[in-house]
C-alpha positions in Angstrom: -0.8 -2.4 -5.9 -4.5 -3.2 -6.0 -5.6 -1.9 -2.9 -3.5 1.0 -3.2 -5.1 1.9 -6.5 -8.4 1.3 -5.4 -7.5 3.8 -1.9 -5.5 7.2 -4.3 -8.4 8.0 -6.2 -11.0 8.6 -3.1 -8.4 9.2 -0.1 -9.3 13.0 -1.1 -13.1 12.8 -1.1 -13.5 10.7 1.9 -10.7 12.5 4.0 -12.7 15.9 3.4 -16.3 14.7 3.5 -16.0 12.3 6.4 -13.2 14.1 8.0 -12.9 17.7 7.3 -9.1 17.6 5.8 -8.2 20.4 4.3 -6.1 20.5 1.1 -3.2 20.8 3.1 -4.4 17.8 5.7 -5.1 15.8 2.7 -1.9 16.7 0.9 0.1 15.7 4.9 -2.4 12.2 4.6 -0.6 11.3 1.4 2.8 12.2 2.2 2.6 10.5 5.5 2.0 7.0 3.2 5.1 7.8 1.1 7.1 8.6 4.0 6.6 6.0 6.5 7.4 3.6 3.2 10.9 5.8 2.7 11.2 4.7 6.0 9.7 1.2 6.1 11.7 -0.5 3.0 15.2 -0.6 3.9 14.1 -1.7 7.2 11.7 -4.8 5.8 14.9 -5.4 3.3 17.1 -5.8 6.3 14.8 -7.9 8.3 14.2 -10.2 4.7 17.9 -10.8 4.9 17.8 -11.8 8.6 14.5 -14.1 8.5 13.9 -14.8 5.3 11.7 -13.2 2.3 8.6 -14.7 2.6 7.8 -14.1 6.6 8.3 -10.3 5.7 6.2 -10.6 2.7 3.5 -12.1 5.2 3.8 -9.5 7.7 3.8 -7.1 5.5 0.4 -7.9 3.7 -1.1 -8.7 7.2 0.1 -5.3 7.9 -1.9 -3.5 4.7 -4.7 -5.4 5.6 -5.0 -4.2 9.2 -4.1 -0.5 7.9 -7.1 -0.4 5.5 -9.0 -1.6 7.9 -8.4 0.9 10.1 -8.9 3.4 7.2 -12.4 2.4 6.4 -13.3 2.4 9.9 -11.8 5.5 10.9 -13.7 7.7 13.7 -11.1 10.4 13.5 -8.6 12.5 11.0 -5.8 11.0 13.4 -7.0 7.4 13.0 -6.4 8.0 9.0 -3.4 9.2 9.7 -1.8 6.6 11.5 -3.5 4.0 9.1 -1.5 5.4 6.3 1.6 5.7 8.4 1.2 1.9 9.6 0.5 0.5 6.1 3.6 2.6 4.8 5.8 0.7 7.0 4.3 -2.4 6.8 3.8 -2.2 3.1 7.1 -1.4 1.6 7.4 -4.9 0.5 8.5 -4.2 -3.4 12.3 -4.2 -2.3 11.4 -7.5 -0.3 9.6 -9.0 -3.4 12.3 -8.0 -6.2 14.6 -9.4 -3.9 12.7 -12.9 -3.6 12.3 -13.1 -7.3 16.4 -12.0 -7.8 16.9 -15.1 -4.8 14.6 -17.6 -6.8 15.1 -17.2 -10.4 18.2 -18.1 -12.5 19.7 -15.5 -13.7 18.7 -15.9 -17.2 15.3 -15.2 -16.6 15.7 -12.4 -14.2 15.2 -9.3 -16.0 11.6 -11.4 -17.7 10.4 -12.2 -13.8 11.4 -8.6 -12.7 9.9 -6.9 -15.9 6.7 -8.9 -14.8 6.5 -7.6 -11.5 7.2 -3.9 -12.7 4.2 -5.3 -15.4 1.8 -6.0 -12.2 2.4 -3.1 -10.2 0.8 -1.3 -13.4 -1.7 -3.7 -13.9 -2.8 -3.2 -10.1 -2.9 0.7 -10.5 -5.1 0.4 -13.5 -7.6 -2.4 -11.7 -7.7 -0.8 -8.7 -9.5 2.5 -9.1 -12.3 0.6 -11.2 -12.5 -1.9 -8.3 -12.5 1.2 -6.1 -14.9 3.1 -8.1 -17.4 0.1 -8.0 -17.2 -0.5 -4.0 -17.6 3.3 -3.7 -21.1 3.3 -5.7 -21.8 0.0 -3.6 -21.4 0.8 -0.8 -20.1 4.4 -0.1 -16.7 6.0 0.9 -15.8 4.0 3.3 -16.2 0.1 1.7 -12.8 0.5 -0.3 
């Protein structure tokens, strides 16, 4: 969530200033991530049932790291779209993390643990934009 929080506030500025995307193009770029996550989430959930939660969570984090790298090093708008779609497909892991918590926590502690995930989700979106802003000032819009 910190990563998503770093990217979202600067995404319109980066996409417009570096790649000349129109407001419609920027909106489609944002939507592409969520559409891919909508598709990827259930797939990741099924895979986590078959091969285990932890391997899927690890692959998901690696996918997000690769997507962020491609996004920051992009040389064209299609690379931005490819990175956001790839991140959406591999990054739909909140459901897998919740399933993992449900698997490992005793019944009486599940609500507390799931509440903590929700709190961390919010914390990531509070910290992420601040970190992203600092990184933009320090090194430009490609850095976050």
